[in-house]
C-alpha positions in Angstrom: 0.0 0.0 0.0 1.4 3.4 -1.0 1.4 6.4 1.2 -1.3 7.8 -1.0 -3.7 5.2 0.2 -3.2 5.1 4.0 -4.3 7.4 6.7 -1.7 7.3 9.5 0.7 9.9 10.6 4.0 9.2 8.8 7.2 10.5 10.3 10.3 11.3 8.3 13.7 12.7 9.3 14.8 15.6 7.0 18.4 16.9 7.2 18.7 20.6 7.6 15.4 21.4 9.2 15.4 23.8 12.1 12.0 22.7 13.5 9.3 20.1 12.8 7.1 20.6 9.7 3.7 19.1 9.4 2.2 18.2 6.0 -1.5 17.4 5.8 -2.9 15.9 2.5 -6.5 16.4 1.6 -8.6 13.8 -0.3 -7.2 15.1 -3.6 -3.6 14.7 -2.5 -3.2 18.5 -2.1 -0.5 19.1 0.5 -0.9 21.7 3.2 2.6 22.5 4.6 2.9 24.0 8.1 6.4 25.2 8.9 7.8 27.5 11.6 10.0 29.4 9.1 10.5 30.0 5.4 13.7 28.0 5.0 12.0 24.9 6.4 8.9 25.7 4.4 10.7 25.7 1.0 12.9 22.7 2.0 9.7 20.6 2.6 8.0 22.1 -0.5 11.0 20.8 -2.5 10.7 17.3 -0.9 7.0 17.0 -1.3 6.9 18.2 -4.9 9.7 15.8 -5.8 7.8 13.0 -4.1 5.0 13.5 -6.6 6.7 15.1 -9.7 10.4 14.3 -9.7 10.7 12.9 -13.2 8.6 15.8 -14.7 10.7 18.4 -12.8 14.0 17.0 -14.1 12.8 16.2 -17.6 11.5 19.8 -18.1 14.8 21.2 -16.9 16.7 18.9 -19.2 14.6 20.1 -22.1 15.3 23.7 -21.3 18.9 23.2 -20.7 19.4 21.4 -24.0 20.2 18.0 -22.5 17.4 15.7 -23.9 19.8 13.9 -26.3 21.5 12.4 -23.2 18.4 10.3 -22.5 16.5 10.0 -25.8 19.3 10.1 -28.4 20.0 12.0 -31.6 16.3 12.7 -32.3 16.6 15.6 -29.8 19.8 17.1 -31.0 18.3 20.0 -32.9 16.1 20.8 -30.0 19.1 20.8 -27.6 21.1 23.0 -29.9 18.3 25.5 -30.2 17.9 25.8 -26.4 21.6 26.3 -26.0 21.9 28.7 -28.9 19.0 30.8 -27.5 21.0 31.0 -24.3 18.7 29.5 -21.8 21.7 28.2 -19.8 23.5 31.5 -20.3 20.5 33.4 -19.0 20.2 31.2 -15.9 23.8 31.7 -15.2 23.3 35.5 -15.4 20.3 35.3 -13.0 22.3 33.2 -10.6 25.1 35.7 -10.5 22.5 38.5 -10.1 21.0 36.8 -7.0 24.3 36.2 -5.4 24.8 40.0 -5.3 21.3 41.4 -5.2 19.2 38.9 -3.2 21.1 36.2 -1.2 18.0 35.5 0.8 16.1 34.2 -2.2 19.2 32.2 -3.3 19.3 30.7 0.2 15.7 29.7 0.0 16.3 28.2 -3.5 19.1 26.2 -1.9 16.7 25.0 0.8 14.2 23.9 -1.9 17.0 22.1 -3.8 18.1 20.3 -0.6 14.6 19.1 0.0 14.4 17.7 -3.6 17.8 16.0 -3.1 16.8 14.5 0.2 13.9 12.8 -1.5 16.2 11.6 -4.3 18.7 10.1 -1.8 15.8 8.1 -0.2 15.1 6.4 -3.5 16.5 3.1 -4.6 16.7 2.4 -8.3 13.6 0.2 -7.9 11.7 3.2 -6.6 12.6 5.5 -9.5 9.6 6.9 -11.4 8.8 4.6 -14.4 10.0 7.1 -17.0 13.6 6.8 -15.7 13.3 3.0 -16.0 11.9 3.2 -19.6 14.6 5.6 -20.7 17.3 3.9 -18.6 18.7 6.8 -16.7 18.6 8.1 -13.1 17.8 11.4 -11.4 20.5 14.1 -10.8 20.8 16.4 -7.8 18.7 19.5 -7.9 20.2 23.0 -7.6 19.2 26.7 -7.6 20.5 26.8 -11.2 17.9 24.2 -12.2 15.1 26.3 -10.8 16.4 29.2 -12.8 16.6 27.1 -15.9 13.0 26.1 -15.3 12.0 29.7 -15.1 13.9 30.5 -18.3 12.0 27.8 -20.0 8.7 29.5 -19.0 10.0 32.7 -20.5 10.9 30.9 -23.7 7.5 29.3 -23.9 5.7 32.6 -23.5 7.9 35.0 -25.4 7.1 35.1 -29.1 8.7 36.7 -32.0 8.3 36.5 -35.8 10.7 39.2 -36.8 12.2 37.0 -39.6 8.8 36.0 -40.9 7.7 39.7 -40.9 10.9 40.6 -42.8 10.1 38.0 -45.4 6.6 39.3 -45.9 7.7 42.9 -46.2 10.5 41.9 -48.7 7.9 40.0 -50.8 4.9 42.2 -50.7 6.1 45.7 -49.6 5.3 48.1 -46.9 1.8 48.9 -48.1 0.5 45.4 -47.6 2.3 45.3 -44.2 0.5 48.4 -43.1 -2.9 47.3 -44.3 -2.8 43.6 -43.3 -0.9 44.1 -40.0 -2.2 47.2 -38.4 -0.6 47.7 -35.1 -3.9 48.9 -33.5 -6.8 47.5 -35.6 -10.2 49.2 -35.6 -12.2 48.0 -32.6 -9.3 47.1 -30.4 -10.2 46.7 -26.8 -7.0 47.1 -24.6 -6.3 45.8 -21.0 -6.2 49.4 -19.8 -7.7 52.4 -21.5 -7.0 56.0 -20.3 -7.7 59.4 -21.6 -4.4 60.7 -20.1 -1.4 58.9 -18.7 -0.2 60.6 -15.5 3.5 60.6 -16.2 6.0 62.4 -18.5 7.4 59.7 -20.8 11.0 59.2 -21.6 12.2 60.8 -24.8 12.7 58.3 -27.6 14.9 59.6 -30.5 13.8 58.2 -33.9 16.8 57.5 -36.2 16.8 57.1 -39.9 15.9 53.5 -40.3 18.3 51.8 -42.6 17.3 48.2 -42.4 19.9 45.6 -43.6 19.7 44.0 -46.9 18.4 40.5 -46.2 17.7 37.6 -48.5 14.6 35.6 -47.7 14.8 33.1 -44.9 13.7 29.9 -46.6 13.2 27.6 -43.6 10.6 27.9 -40.8 12.5 28.8 -37.6 11.2 27.7 -34.2 9.0 30.1 -32.3 6.3 30.3 -29.7 3.5 27.8 -30.2 0.3 29.6 -31.3 -2.5 29.6 -28.9 -0.8 30.0 -25.6 -2.7 32.6 -23.7 -4.9 33.0 -20.6 -7.9 34.9 -19.1 -8.1 36.8 -15.8 -10.4 39.3 -14.3 -11.5 40.7 -11.0 -14.9 42.3 -10.2 -15.5 44.7 -7.4 -18.1 44.3 -4.6 -20.3 46.8 -6.4 -21.1 44.1 -9.0 -21.2 41.0 -6.8 -24.0 39.3 -5.0 -22.1 39.2 -1.7 -20.5 42.7 -2.0 -17.1 41.1 -1.9 -14.5 41.2 -4.8 -14.1 38.1 -6.9 -11.0 37.2 -8.9 -10.9 34.5 -11.6 -7.9 33.2 -13.6 -7.4 30.4 -16.2 -4.0 30.3 -17.8 -3.9 28.4 -21.1 -0.8 26.3 -21.8 0.0 22.9 -23.1 -2.3 20.1 -21.9 0.0 17.4 -20.7 0.4 14.6 -18.2 1.8 15.1 -15.7 0.1 18.5 -15.5 2.2 21.6 -15.6 0.6 22.7 -12.3 0.7 21.3 -8.8 -1.8 22.5 -6.1 -0.4 23.3 -2.7 -0.8 25.3 0.5 2.2 26.9 2.2 1.9 28.1 5.8 4.1 29.8 8.4 3.1 31.7 11.5 3.2 34.9 9.3 1.0 33.8 6.4 -1.1 31.1 4.7 -1.1 30.9 0.9 -2.7 28.4 -1.5 -3.0 27.9 -5.2 -1.1 26.5 -8.1 2.7 26.0 -8.0 5.1 25.0 -10.7 7.1 21.9 -10.0 10.6 23.2 -9.9 10.0 26.6 -8.5 9.3 27.9 -5.0 6.1 29.3 -3.7 2.6 29.6 -5.1 2.5 31.1 -8.6 -1.2 31.8 -9.0 -3.3 31.9 -5.8 -4.4 33.7 -2.7 -3.6 34.3 0.9 -5.6 35.6 3.8 -5.7 39.2 2.4 -5.1 39.2 -1.4 -5.6 37.1 -4.5 -3.8 37.3 -7.8 -3.8 35.7 -11.2 -1.7 36.1 -14.4 -2.1 36.1 -18.2 0.6 36.4 -20.7 1.3 40.0 -21.7 2.4 39.5 -25.3 5.2 42.0 -25.9 8.1 42.0 -28.3 11.0 41.5 -26.0 13.0 39.3 -28.4 14.8 41.1 -31.3 17.1 39.8 -34.0 20.2 41.5 -35.4 22.0 40.7 -38.6 25.7 40.4 -37.7 28.6 41.1 -40.1 31.7 39.2 -39.2 35.2 40.4 -40.3 36.2 36.9 -41.6 35.4 33.2 -41.3 36.9 33.0 -37.8 34.0 35.2 -36.5 36.2 36.6 -33.8 35.3 40.2 -34.7 32.1 41.8 -35.9 31.2 45.2 -37.2 29.6 47.7 -34.9 29.5 51.5 -35.3 32.2 51.5 -37.9 34.6 49.4 -35.9 35.5 45.7 -35.5 34.8 44.5 -32.0 35.5 41.3 -30.2 33.0 38.4 -30.1 33.2 35.6 -27.6 32.8 31.9 -28.1 30.9 29.4 -26.0 31.5 25.7 -26.7 28.4 23.6 -26.0 29.2 19.9 -25.6 26.1 17.9 -26.0 26.1 14.3 -24.9 24.1 12.0 -27.2 22.9 8.6 -25.9 24.9 5.9 -27.7 27.0 8.2 -29.8 30.0 10.5 -29.4 29.4 14.0 -28.0 28.4 16.8 -30.4 30.3 20.1 -29.8 28.5 23.2 -31.0 30.3 26.5 -31.3 28.0 29.4 -30.3 29.2 32.9 -31.0 28.1 35.7 -28.6 27.9 39.4 -29.4 27.0 42.2 -27.1 23.4 41.7 -28.2 23.4 38.1 -27.3 24.0 34.7 -28.9 24.2 34.1 -32.7 21.4 31.5 -32.8 21.1 31.0 -36.6 24.2 30.8 -38.7 26.0 28.7 -41.3 25.9 25.7 -38.9 22.3 25.8 -37.7 19.0 25.7 -39.6 20.2 27.8 -42.6 21.4 25.2 -45.1 25.0 26.5 -44.7 24.2 30.0 -46.0 26.3 33.0 -44.8 23.6 34.1 -42.3 24.3 35.3 -38.8 21.3 36.3 -36.7 21.9 37.3 -33.0 19.2 37.3 -30.4 18.6 40.1 -27.9 16.1 39.0 -25.2 15.2 40.5 -21.9 15.2 37.1 -20.2 18.9 36.7 -20.9 19.7 39.4 -18.3 19.8 39.2 -14.5 16.4 39.3 -12.8 14.6 37.9 -9.8 11.2 36.5 -10.6 11.2 34.2 -7.6 11.3 37.2 -5.3 8.1 38.4 -7.0 6.1 35.2 -6.2 7.6 34.9 -2.6 6.5 38.4 -1.9 3.1 37.9 -3.5 2.6 34.9 -1.3 2.6 37.1 1.8 1.4 40.5 0.4 -1.3 42.2 2.3 -2.5 45.1 0.2 -2.1 46.9 -3.2 1.1 48.6 -2.2 2.6 45.2 -1.3 1.4 43.8 -4.6 3.1 46.5 -6.6 6.3 46.2 -4.6 6.3 42.4 -5.3 6.0 43.1 -9.0 8.9 45.5 -9.1 11.4 42.7 -9.4 9.6 40.9 -12.1 11.1 40.9 -15.6 10.1 38.0 -17.9 8.0 36.6 -19.3 5.8 39.7 -19.3 2.5 39.1 -17.5 -0.8 40.8 -16.8 -1.4 40.5 -13.0 -5.0 40.7 -11.7 -5.5 41.6 -8.1 -8.2 41.6 -5.5 -8.1 42.1 -1.7 -10.4 41.8 1.3 -10.6 45.6 1.6 -12.6 45.6 -1.6 -9.9 46.7 -4.0 -9.3 45.3 -7.5 -6.5 46.1 -9.9 -4.6 45.1 -13.0 -0.9 45.6 -13.6 1.0 44.8 -16.8 4.4 43.8 -15.6 7.7 43.0 -17.3 11.0 44.5 -18.2 10.2 46.4 -21.4 12.7 48.1 -23.6 12.1 51.6 -24.8 11.8 51.5 -28.6 11.1 53.9 -31.4 7.9 53.2 -33.4 8.4 50.0 -35.4 11.7 49.0 -33.8 12.1 45.3 -33.5 9.4 44.3 -35.9 11.9 43.3 -38.6 15.5 42.0 -38.7 17.8 44.9 -37.7 21.3 45.8 -38.6 23.7 44.7 -35.8 26.4 47.1 -37.0 24.2 50.2 -36.6 23.9 51.6 -33.0 20.6 53.3 -34.1 19.0 49.9 -33.7 20.0 49.5 -30.1 17.2 49.6 -27.4 16.7 53.0 -25.9 16.7 52.0 -22.3 13.9 50.6 -20.1 10.3 51.8 -19.5 10.4 53.0 -15.9 8.4 51.0 -13.3 6.2 54.0 -12.6 5.3 54.2 -16.3 4.0 50.6 -16.5 0.4 50.1 -17.5 -1.8 50.0 -14.3 -5.5 50.2 -13.4 -6.8 50.5 -9.8 -10.5 50.4 -8.9 -11.9 51.6 -12.2 -15.4 53.0 -12.3 -16.8 50.2 -14.4 -16.3 47.8 -11.5 -14.0 45.3 -13.1 -10.5 44.7 -14.6 -9.7 42.0 -17.1 -7.1 40.8 -19.5 -7.0 38.1 -22.2 -3.7 38.6 -24.1 -4.9 41.7 -25.9 -3.2 45.0 -26.4 -2.0 46.3 -23.0 -3.0 49.9 -23.3 -5.0 52.4 -25.3 -3.4 53.8 -28.5 -2.4 57.0 -26.7 0.0 55.1 -24.3 3.2 57.1 -25.0 5.6 54.1 -25.5 5.8 51.8 -28.5 3.9 48.6 -27.9 4.1 45.6 -30.3 3.7 41.9 -30.1 3.6 39.1 -32.7 0.1 38.0 -31.7 -2.6 39.9 -29.7 -6.0 38.5 -28.9 -9.1 40.1 -30.4 -12.1 37.9 -29.5 -11.8 36.4 -26.0 -11.1 39.8 -24.5 -14.1 41.4 -26.1 -16.4 38.6 -25.0 -15.3 38.7 -21.4 -15.5 42.5 -21.4 -19.1 42.5 -22.8 -20.2 39.8 -20.3 -18.7 41.6 -17.3 -20.1 44.9 -18.4 -23.7 43.5 -18.4 -23.5 41.2 -15.4 -24.8 42.3 -11.9 -25.1 40.5 -8.6 -22.3 38.2 -9.7 -21.6 35.0 -7.8 -18.7 32.7 -7.8 -20.8 30.3 -9.8 -21.3 33.1 -12.4 -17.5 33.4 -12.7 -17.1 29.7 -13.2 -19.8 29.8 -15.9 -17.9 32.6 -17.6 -14.6 30.6 -17.5 -16.6 27.8 -19.3 -18.2 30.2 -21.8 -18.2 28.5 -25.3 -19.6 31.5 -27.3 -17.6 31.8 -30.6 -17.5 35.6 -31.1 -15.4 35.2 -34.3 -18.0 32.9 -35.8 -20.9 35.2 -34.8 -19.2 38.1 -36.6 -18.0 36.4 -39.8 -20.2 33.3 -40.4 -23.4 35.2 -41.5 -21.2 37.1 -44.0 -19.7 33.8 -45.3 -23.2 32.3 -45.8 -24.5 35.4 -47.5 -21.6 35.5 -49.9 -21.5 31.8 -50.7 -22.2 31.3 -54.4 -25.7 29.9 -55.2 -24.1 27.0 -57.1 -23.5 25.4 -53.7 -27.3 25.1 -53.1 -27.3 21.4 -53.8 -28.1 18.4 -51.5 -24.4 17.5 -51.2 -23.5 21.0 -49.9 -26.8 22.0 -48.3 -26.5 19.3 -45.6 -23.4 21.0 -44.3 -24.9 24.5 -44.6 -28.1 23.7 -42.6 -26.3 23.2 -39.2 -24.5 26.5 -39.7 -27.7 28.4 -40.4 -29.3 27.0 -37.2 -26.2 27.5 -35.0 -26.4 29.9 -32.0 -22.5 30.2 -32.0 -22.0 28.3 -28.8 -19.1 25.9 -29.5 -20.5 23.1 -27.4 -18.9 19.6 -27.5 -21.8 17.6 -28.9 -22.9 19.6 -32.0 -21.5 19.6 -35.6 -21.6 23.3 -36.4 -18.3 24.4 -34.7 -16.4 21.7 -36.6 -18.0 22.7 -39.9 -17.2 26.4 -39.3 -13.6 25.9 -38.2 -12.9 23.6 -41.2 -14.4 26.2 -43.5 -12.5 29.1 -42.0 -9.2 27.2 -41.8 -9.4 26.0 -45.4 -10.4 29.5 -46.6 -7.2 30.9 -44.9 -5.0 28.1 -46.2 -6.1 28.5 -49.8 -5.7 32.3 -49.7 -2.3 32.3 -48.0 -1.0 29.5 -50.3 -1.8 31.7 -53.3 0.5 34.3 -51.9 3.2 31.9 -51.0 3.2 28.8 -53.3 6.8 27.9 -52.3 5.8 27.9 -48.6 8.4 30.4 -47.4 8.2 31.2 -43.7 5.8 34.2 -43.6 3.6 35.9 -41.1 0.0 36.0 -42.0 -2.9 38.3 -41.0 -4.8 37.2 -37.9 -8.4 36.1 -38.2 -9.7 39.4 -36.8 -8.0 41.6 -39.4 -8.7 39.1 -42.2 -12.4 39.0 -41.3 -12.6 42.8 -41.4 -10.9 42.8 -44.8 -13.3 40.1 -46.2 -16.3 42.2 -45.1 -15.0 45.7 -45.8 -12.7 45.4 -48.9 -13.6 42.3 -50.9 -11.8 43.6 -54.0 -8.5 44.2 -52.2 -5.4 43.2 -54.2 -4.5 40.4 -51.8 -7.7 38.5 -52.8 -6.5 38.2 -56.4 -4.8 34.9 -57.2 -1.6 35.7 -59.1 -1.6 32.2 -60.7 -4.8 33.0 -62.8 -5.7 35.5 -65.5 -9.0 36.6 -63.9 -9.4 39.0 -61.0 -10.5 37.1 -57.8 -12.4 38.7 -55.1 -13.1 37.6 -51.5 -16.1 35.5 -52.6 -13.7 33.2 -54.5 -11.9 32.2 -51.4 -15.1 31.8 -49.4 -16.2 29.3 -52.0 -12.8 27.6 -52.2 -12.7 27.2 -48.4 -16.2 25.8 -48.5 -15.4 23.2 -51.2 -12.4 21.9 -49.3 -14.4 21.8 -46.1 -17.0 19.6 -47.7 -14.3 17.3 -49.2 -12.8 17.0 -45.7 -16.2 16.3 -44.1 -17.1 13.7 -46.8 -13.7 12.1 -46.3 -14.5 11.6 -42.6 -17.1 9.1 -43.7 -19.6 10.1 -41.1 -23.0 11.8 -41.3 -23.7 15.3 -40.3 -25.8 14.0 -37.4 -22.8 11.9 -36.2 -20.3 14.7 -36.3 -19.4 16.4 -33.1 -17.1 19.3 -32.3 -15.4 17.4 -29.5 -14.6 14.4 -31.6 -13.4 16.6 -34.5 -11.3 18.7 -32.2 -9.9 15.7 -30.4 -8.7 17.4 -27.2 -5.9 15.2 -25.8 -3.8 15.2 -22.7 -0.7 13.5 -23.9 2.2 12.3 -21.7 5.2 14.7 -21.9 7.0 11.9 -23.8 4.9 11.4 -26.9 5.9 7.8 -27.2 4.1 7.0 -23.9 0.7 7.1 -25.5 -1.0 4.8 -22.9 -0.1 7.3 -20.2 -2.2 10.0 -21.8 -6.0 10.7 -22.2 -7.5 11.1 -25.7 -10.5 12.7 -27.1 -11.9 14.5 -24.1 -15.5 15.5 -24.6 -15.1 19.3 -24.2 -16.2 22.3 -26.1 -14.6 25.7 -26.5 -11.6 26.4 -28.8 -9.1 29.0 -29.9 -10.2 32.6 -29.4 -13.1 31.4 -27.2 -13.2 32.1 -23.5 -13.1 28.4 -22.8 -9.9 28.2 -24.9 -9.7 24.4 -25.0 -8.0 23.3 -28.2 -6.6 19.9 -29.3 -3.5 20.0 -27.1 -3.7 23.2 -25.0 -6.2 25.0 -22.9 -7.1 26.1 -19.4 -4.5 24.3 -17.3 -5.7 25.8 -14.0 -9.1 27.3 -13.4 -9.4 29.3 -10.2 -12.2 31.5 -8.7 -11.7 33.3 -5.3 -14.1 35.4 -3.4 -12.2 37.8 -1.1 -14.7 38.3 1.8 -14.4 38.1 5.5 -14.4 34.3 5.0 -12.5 33.6 1.8 -14.1 31.1 -0.6 -11.9 29.5 -3.2 -12.3 27.0 -6.0 -9.9 25.5 -8.4 -9.3 22.6 -10.8 -6.8 21.4 -13.4 -6.8 18.7 -16.0 -4.6 16.1 -14.4 -3.7 15.0 -10.9 -1.3 15.7 -8.1 0.8 12.5 -8.7 3.1 12.1 -11.7 2.9 8.3 -11.3 0.7 6.8 -14.1 -0.1 4.0 -11.7 -1.5 6.2 -9.0 -5.2 7.0 -8.7 -4.1 10.6 -8.3 -2.4 10.7 -11.7 -5.5 11.9 -13.7 -8.3 11.9 -11.1 -9.3 15.6 -11.8 -9.6 15.3 -15.6 -13.3 14.2 -15.8 -14.3 16.9 -13.3 -12.4 19.5 -15.2 -13.9 18.4 -18.5 -17.4 18.6 -17.1 -16.8 22.1 -15.7 -16.7 21.2 -12.0 -14.4 22.7 -9.4 -12.8 21.5 -6.2 -13.0 23.4 -2.9 -9.6 25.2 -2.4 -10.3 27.0 0.9 -7.4 27.7 3.2 -6.8 25.1 5.9 -5.6 25.9 9.4 -3.0 23.7 11.2 -5.5 22.5 13.7 -8.1 21.3 11.1 -8.3 17.5 10.9 -11.4 16.9 8.7 -11.1 15.6 5.2 -7.6 14.4 5.4 -6.0 11.6 3.5 -2.9 11.3 5.6 -0.3 13.4 7.4 3.5 13.5 7.3 5.6 14.9 10.1 9.1 16.0 9.0 11.5 16.1 11.9 15.0 17.6 12.1 17.7 14.9 11.9 
């Protein structure tokens, strides 16, 4: 019988503890840690997290560090090279050096966490190793503060997008006019996170140079980037709009849906504070959660904090590169990559003052004389762990802002609510000051005019506190109204989820926690509601035949809720995706890596300018209009649906979408869950797609007695043989929540078992 199934008090000796620490597990295996001091608290957090998620912790760090080839072989070599060339290890080293000087206390706590992980590892015999170690035939390594920092670097990499090279290709092919029209930086109808008539600060001066972009041939290979779809929702409503008169905060971050889950629920307690919520295995503290006075939640604040520079080297040695009319010294970092069953691979990475040369003659460019260096905020020293440790014990809005002041990357929108009735939103990150347009395209690394202009001061960040409308919200849209005095750009903003949430919160009154749960589960497809009537109206009459009409009828009757058990969302998504694919392929028959207009802008263009030049197919002699592509997409949709071999009545959105929780290792298919019966989808509030979605749903009411609810698609245990491996998935899929109220040390009800950690 495992410790997960028994109900005694277990006692364990733990080296380094200063006082006993008690851990109480509830019936969902959520640990509630009660320690006398923070060093002991984080030591036990490390031990407990490793006890349930050791392999996941270590594997994710290996992936970020570029060390997967050691355990899975040559198949991972390009991934490992990319991680090292982007400088994830270099960035973690910089952060470690920063902490040694700027915040030794956080570093000491990180060491305590690491020692807790290592104490658990030491207690394992090879027979006790998690099954993935046995299948891949390797063993766990000691944890360290560096590994925590690598893990946090990986989160920054996952959530920091850039498509500078694809934008450069598009501009080179189609010119600046198409760029301006198809990629407006502030499209009509944009609804930002924070809108103000006046910003109460005097902005920094931003000199605008003559912009002499480098000559650049087309990049012919798709280069890795942020996976599309990662996002999140959060909002907080004031007591003026709630049934109870108390503020309510809600958050649902959208990331990859995997097993083991990215998140691990936990409560951390000392005599000074109790905090509960979702932690990240590998990092200290609670990342999204609440304590006895405040609640907070995050969404990704898409901002362009990665820029690419074309480097001109003096000669083949690449020891010197051109900058401001002079040849300056580069540095070289040799990355030795161990490959299972093969000799080591040594990769030579050149570093400039911007950062590493990621793509060059040796990597993903078919040997061409290309040298692209990456400048990225995450490569600099910073202290994100301090932010979350301070949030864990913050008591008011001032504490909240102080906690955010050390946060750099990845940029996030932090929602806030407290028991005093306040709500707020803060867009936080380390943002470079840029002239308008800077960083959108590949820049000339020899020209100082392309350097960043400094950093947006903390007091100039986008903030909103107790707005008159009674709520704050974010969903990965533009951070600020167009009059914000600093240049804001990102490779992908949201234009549908945010407007749906804003509209619902604007009209709702007497809001309850159940109403907030319903909003998190909202399946209304705003995009379909805005474009589908136009598509149907402009579909050529030649498609009014029995073969086609059977697919049209469900669309005509659809109320635009993308529910799991109906066919219309599948038909619409297939039609729209095939319309886009056909149109974009006409622009780009050789499939060069390009950026394409988002569905919001393309929908506007279809409706407002159907004769625009981009709707003309250059491969034909006639002049095509928008209607041509509407019909083309419809035809391919019908072919796809006929090819499925099922009737309209048998087609469902859930089965078509095929939401899957795969094991982190794709080959371990039996350890995943396929074809979950859930609705929603991309750009829908319930943003559940095929392999990503709401990984942690949380709703907290901040009253005299705090009421909290949460759920995630997975389970607390990383062991596929445990009943706690996937026990929350069905409840998550059906829209249920677990009670996540704070527990006191003296509470004994609803416990699974207890562990008492004692000093050795």
